[in-house]
C-alpha positions, -999 to 999 in steps of 0.1 A, spaced: 40 -222 -543 5 -225 -531 9 -215 -496 30 -187 -505 2 -177 -528 -23 -181 -498 -7 -163 -476 -4 -134 -501 -39 -134 -501 -46 -137 -469 -27 -105 -458 -43 -90 -488 -80 -94 -473 -63 -85 -438 -49 -51 -452 -82 -46 -469 -99 -51 -442 -80 -26 -420 -88 1 -445 -119 -6 -442 -121 -5 -404 -135 -41 -405 -112 -56 -379 -126 -49 -345 -107 -53 -312 -135 -74 -292 -118 -77 -261 -140 -57 -234 -119 -33 -207 -142 -25 -180 -133 8 -168 -137 14 -132 -148 51 -118 -133 56 -82 -153 45 -58 -181 22 -79 -201 8 -53 -198 -23 -75 -164 -31 -61 -146 -28 -26 -105 -14 -33 -79 -30 -15 -38 -28 -12 -17 -47 9 20 -39 27 37 -66 42 55 -50 72 63 -83 90 95 -86 98 114 -117 87 88 -127 68 95 -145 34 84 -131 -1 49 -140 -4 16 -132 -26 -13 -129 -15 -49 -149 -25 -81 -137 -22 -106 -166 -22 -80 -186 -36 -74 -162 -65 -41 -145 -67 -45 -108 -54 -30 -88 -81 -26 -50 -89 -30 -58 -125 -63 -43 -118 -52 -14 -102 -49 21 -112 -10 17 -118 -17 -19 -138 11 -37 -124 14 -71 -116 28 -81 -83 58 -101 -80 56 -106 -45 59 -88 -11 81 -89 18 92 -69 40 121 -52 30 103 -43 -7 70 -35 13 69 0 -3 83 -13 -36 48 -26 -54 20 -2 -52 14 19 -23 12 53 -43 -25 56 -49 -30 24 -67 -57 1 -50 -65 -37 -68 -106 -41 -69 -126 -71 -54 -163 -78 -48 -173 -63 -14 -182 -88 13 -166 -117 32 -133 -130 21 -106 -153 31 -71 -134 22 -42 -157 28 -7 -153 19 14 -181 2 55 -183 -3 63 -174 -40 67 -202 -61 106 -195 -70 112 -195 -34 141 -220 -25 124 -230 8 87 -237 16 78 -227 -22 39 -229 -20 35 -226 17 5 -209 33 17 -185 56 -10 -163 64 -50 -168 67 -75 -144 78 -111 -132 68 -114 -96 54 -148 -79 50 -146 -48 26 -175 -29 19 -190 -18 -14 -171 18 -30 -149 19 3 -109 17 1 -85 -5 23 -45 -7 33 -39 -39 48 -5 -38 67 6 -75 79 22 -70 113 41 -88 142 70 -106 136 72 -139 116 72 -169 135 99 -195 119 88 -223 138 53 -223 127 59 -206 100 35 -180 100 26 -147 95 7 -138 129 -14 -108 124 -29 -82 105 -45 -44 106 -73 -35 80 -72 6 81 -103 19 59 -88 47 41 -112 75 40 -103 106 18 -103 143 39 -112 171 22 -86 181 3 -75 217 -3 -47 231 -26 -33 250 2 -30 220 28 -12 188 35 -28 162 52 -12 135 73 -18 102 94 5 81 111 -1 39 115 23 23 140 33 -12 130 68 -6 150 64 -40 170 75 -35 208 75 1 203 62 33 222 28 48 215 40 76 193 34 116 188 41 130 154 52 168 160 62 194 135 97 209 135 130 199 149 121 209 188 98 187 207 80 217 217 67 221 183 32 217 175 18 179 178 3 174 146 -8 136 159 -6 122 196 -4 86 208 -8 64 180 -8 31 199 10 0 176 -15 -17 153 -35 17 152 -40 45 129 -43 81 135 -71 104 118 -59 125 94 -46 161 106 -37 191 88 1 199 88 -2 235 103 16 263 82 34 243 58 53 268 41 53 286 8 52 267 -24 37 236 -40 57 209 -19 75 227 10 101 208 25 91 205 61 105 189 99 90 163 119 96 145 151 82 113 162 83 114 200 76 83 223 44 98 242 48 86 275 86 96 281 88 125 255 121 109 238 127 105 201 118 74 187 140 77 154 174 100 160 173 133 143 144 148 121 124 135 91 123 159 61 96 156 36 84 173 7 49 169 7 27 184 -20 -1 205 -13 -37 190 -21 -27 158 -9 -30 133 20 -1 111 26 1 82 51 35 78 72 38 44 91 64 31 114 78 -3 110 106 -22 127 112 -40 164 121 -24 193 155 -34 205 165 -53 173 191 -38 153 181 -60 121 147 -42 121 157 -4 131 126 20 134 122 29 98 94 56 86 81 55 52 53 80 33 33 75 6 8 92 -12 -28 79 -2 -55 105 -19 -48 137 -45 
């Protein structure tokens, strides 16, 4: 009975304190302003064919989207789910300067759990945004992701009447590529001659059409031969006032990793 009375007494005190607003949440949450020079902003996409599911670490600490604008803890990255984590808008934060970026196979994997399969140095600068693409084909003998591409995400001058695009080529063994507006190869080129492992600059989509998010057809063409890199047209409904990244991934001549284009919002 004494224990019950004690609990009742404690509950009464807590309720009384709540009424008087005496209980205060003392956990400090920092609101990060966009471009705050205290931080550098990073996102990662694993576009390495055959890569196992991995988590990334910066200087030994798990790289997490928990601090991103989406507030979602990442569960691991692999080639098939490269776009499912947080490519749209969200970035995780780190301090500016030199860091060791590594990747380890997730702990729940049935093979090689915890094995480090990637190791690289990155040097993000204060207040800047970066997307890191793992590249190359996974080496199943050495068990290594062989390379990466670091792209600085520089925001273009957005306009609510315009759509901006850039193209990133991570298509292993593929050609340099052009992005053409429309369904004819004679249509206006939006970007030209994007080599493997590089990114184009931002380019405005000419005459995107009426409405907030007009539906527009695009072609991806081989810069040298003029042939289509992907059969048919790519139809996208992209909102005006935003900037989008299109990246081409896959392995040339490999039916398991056909060329695939993915678009995501980078800035708005």
